[in-house]
N, C-alpha and C positions, 0 to 999 in steps of 0.2 A: 421047334413052331417051325412050319413053312414061309413062305411069302403069300402063298396062297389061305389062307390060313386067317389073315391079318387080314386078306383086303378082303372089302366087302359085297357080296353078292352084289352085285349089279343084273342078272340075266339068270330069270330064274328055267326047270326045264322047259315053263309048262309054256315061255314064249319065245324060244325056240323050234315046238309044232307047227305042222306048214298049214295048220288051218286055225294057226293062229294069227290077224291080219297084223298088214305094217301101215303104222298110226304113219307114217311116212311118206307115201307115197303119192297121198292127193298135191305135196306142198309142192307148191312152184316157187321161182325168184322171185323177186317185189316187183323187178321191171316189166319181166309176164301178164302178173297180175294187174299190177297198171296198164299196157297194153291194150290188155282186153279191156276194163273197162273202158276205157277211150275209144276205142272202138265200138262196142257197148253202148255210150252214150254218142255217138255221131249212127251211131243205125238208127237211133232211136228220133233224133232229132230231125233224119232224111223220110222218115217211115211220118214224124207228123207234117213233115211240110208236104209231101207230096199228099197227104189223108186233105189237109187242107184247104189245098192246092184242089187235087178234087169234087168237094163239097161244093168249093168256089162256082168253078163250071158247073156245077149242077144244077145252083141253082140263077145260072142266065141261061140254060136252058129250059127252066119250066118258065 
């Protein structure tokens, strides 16, 4: 019996096709993910602060 015969099959012919999507292609490191979340939170905070400031200025003009 060959060594290959005893090993479980991890990849099938189907998974080696070109049209099979790589499920790890969209993964990013945790540090990058955390940095992106921090950036999005800060951006949302700045946009909200600016929106409030503009509404207050509009109220003063009325």
